[in-house]
MARTOR-841738 format. One record per residue (C-alpha): residue number from 1; chain; y, x, z. Coordinates in nm, 4 decimals. Each point is the difference from the previous one (the first is absolute). Layout:
residues N
+------+-------+----------+----------+----------+
| resi | chain |    north |     east |       up |
+------+-------+----------+----------+----------+
|  NUM |     A |        Y |        X |        Z |
...
+------+-------+----------+----------+----------+
***
This chain:
residues 89
+------+-------+----------+----------+----------+
| resi | chain |    north |     east |       up |
+------+-------+----------+----------+----------+
|    1 |     A |  10.4871 |   7.5934 |  12.1156 |
|    2 |     A |   0.1182 |  -0.2541 |  -0.2557 |
|    3 |     A |  -0.0872 |   0.0290 |  -0.3703 |
|    4 |     A |   0.3403 |   0.1329 |  -0.1057 |
|    5 |     A |   0.0018 |   0.2720 |   0.2643 |
|    6 |     A |  -0.3496 |   0.0957 |  -0.1104 |
|    7 |     A |   0.1172 |   0.0224 |  -0.3626 |
|    8 |     A |   0.2846 |   0.2308 |   0.1019 |
|    9 |     A |  -0.2418 |   0.2172 |   0.1988 |
|   10 |     A |  -0.2311 |   0.0281 |  -0.3037 |
|   11 |     A |   0.2898 |   0.0973 |  -0.2274 |
|   12 |     A |   0.1104 |   0.2709 |   0.2420 |
|   13 |     A |  -0.3565 |   0.1321 |   0.0227 |
|   14 |     A |  -0.0217 |   0.0038 |  -0.3797 |
|   15 |     A |   0.3187 |   0.2071 |  -0.0159 |
|   16 |     A |  -0.1547 |   0.2483 |   0.2429 |
|   17 |     A |  -0.3176 |   0.0137 |  -0.2112 |
|   18 |     A |   0.1933 |   0.0660 |  -0.3223 |
|   19 |     A |   0.1354 |   0.3287 |   0.1317 |
|   20 |     A |  -0.2807 |   0.1073 |   0.2314 |
|   21 |     A |  -0.0896 |   0.3651 |  -0.0327 |
|   22 |     A |   0.2720 |   0.0860 |  -0.2497 |
|   23 |     A |   0.2319 |   0.2953 |   0.0485 |
|   24 |     A |   0.3522 |  -0.0956 |   0.1104 |
|   25 |     A |   0.1498 |   0.0533 |  -0.3463 |
|   26 |     A |  -0.2464 |  -0.2398 |  -0.1651 |
|   27 |     A |   0.0317 |  -0.2467 |   0.2902 |
|   28 |     A |   0.3791 |  -0.0023 |  -0.0257 |
|   29 |     A |  -0.0113 |  -0.0538 |  -0.3762 |
|   30 |     A |  -0.2584 |  -0.2799 |   0.0205 |
|   31 |     A |   0.1903 |  -0.1723 |   0.2827 |
|   32 |     A |   0.3262 |   0.0239 |  -0.1957 |
|   33 |     A |  -0.1654 |  -0.1718 |  -0.2971 |
|   34 |     A |  -0.1553 |  -0.2601 |   0.2287 |
|   35 |     A |   0.3286 |  -0.0686 |   0.1748 |
|   36 |     A |   0.1766 |  -0.0549 |  -0.3308 |
|   37 |     A |  -0.2585 |  -0.2400 |  -0.1403 |
|   38 |     A |  -0.0548 |  -0.1905 |   0.3246 |
|   39 |     A |   0.3744 |  -0.0227 |   0.0609 |
|   40 |     A |   0.0578 |  -0.1485 |  -0.3441 |
|   41 |     A |  -0.2803 |  -0.2537 |   0.0493 |
|   42 |     A |   0.1227 |  -0.1014 |   0.3462 |
|   43 |     A |   0.3608 |  -0.0389 |  -0.1195 |
|   44 |     A |  -0.1110 |  -0.2182 |  -0.2914 |
|   45 |     A |  -0.2212 |  -0.2196 |   0.2166 |
|   46 |     A |   0.2738 |  -0.0377 |   0.2625 |
|   47 |     A |   0.2564 |  -0.0906 |  -0.2666 |
|   48 |     A |  -0.2369 |  -0.2566 |  -0.1497 |
|   49 |     A |  -0.0540 |  -0.1555 |   0.3438 |
|   50 |     A |   0.3747 |  -0.0141 |   0.0684 |
|   51 |     A |   0.0643 |  -0.1578 |  -0.3394 |
|   52 |     A |  -0.2629 |  -0.2642 |   0.0799 |
|   53 |     A |   0.1924 |  -0.0757 |   0.3192 |
|   54 |     A |   0.3207 |  -0.0338 |  -0.2037 |
|   55 |     A |  -0.1808 |  -0.2348 |  -0.2398 |
|   56 |     A |  -0.1042 |  -0.2117 |   0.2999 |
|   57 |     A |   0.3689 |  -0.0424 |   0.0826 |
|   58 |     A |   0.0451 |   0.2409 |   0.2900 |
|   59 |     A |   0.3353 |   0.1695 |   0.0360 |
|   60 |     A |   0.0279 |   0.3785 |   0.0171 |
|   61 |     A |   0.0837 |  -0.0293 |   0.3711 |
|   62 |     A |  -0.3076 |  -0.2147 |   0.0642 |
|   63 |     A |  -0.2152 |   0.2496 |  -0.1867 |
|   64 |     A |   0.1527 |   0.2872 |   0.1967 |
|   65 |     A |  -0.0805 |  -0.1745 |   0.3287 |
|   66 |     A |  -0.3556 |  -0.0797 |  -0.1057 |
|   67 |     A |  -0.0920 |   0.3478 |  -0.1219 |
|   68 |     A |   0.1971 |   0.1964 |   0.2588 |
|   69 |     A |   0.2549 |   0.1746 |  -0.2201 |
|   70 |     A |   0.3749 |  -0.0287 |  -0.0488 |
|   71 |     A |   0.1731 |  -0.2335 |  -0.2444 |
|   72 |     A |   0.1110 |   0.3065 |  -0.1964 |
|   73 |     A |  -0.3568 |   0.1278 |  -0.0232 |
|   74 |     A |  -0.1115 |  -0.3347 |  -0.1474 |
|   75 |     A |   0.2674 |   0.0395 |  -0.2676 |
|   76 |     A |  -0.1228 |   0.3553 |  -0.0691 |
|   77 |     A |  -0.3623 |  -0.1133 |  -0.0227 |
|   78 |     A |   0.0902 |  -0.2682 |  -0.2524 |
|   79 |     A |   0.2186 |   0.2379 |  -0.2016 |
|   80 |     A |  -0.2745 |   0.2654 |  -0.0086 |
|   81 |     A |  -0.1646 |  -0.1053 |  -0.3261 |
|   82 |     A |  -0.1846 |   0.2958 |  -0.1540 |
|   83 |     A |  -0.0591 |  -0.1981 |  -0.3208 |
|   84 |     A |   0.3634 |  -0.1042 |  -0.0426 |
|   85 |     A |   0.1834 |   0.1387 |  -0.2974 |
|   86 |     A |   0.3453 |   0.1431 |   0.0649 |
|   87 |     A |   0.2809 |  -0.2383 |  -0.0876 |
|   88 |     A |   0.1418 |   0.0346 |  -0.3489 |
|   89 |     A |   0.3733 |   0.0755 |  -0.0039 |
+------+-------+----------+----------+----------+
***
């Protein structure tokens, strides 16, 4: 097993350990919180990586091909800036 696959396995085991032995209500609540925070972190890291690719001169289509998503999804990833302030009218 390569290092990255091992890291993923450890993360999944840690998720199991976080909720082990809890009643379903507590498990569901904890997993909802975890999903929100992990999702935000993953989206930010993915966006940062895509923006680095843009900075290196790759086109959106090239990025889409390299990361296995559609051109439209690349545009969405780049537009998904949680720190951006809404435009002023």
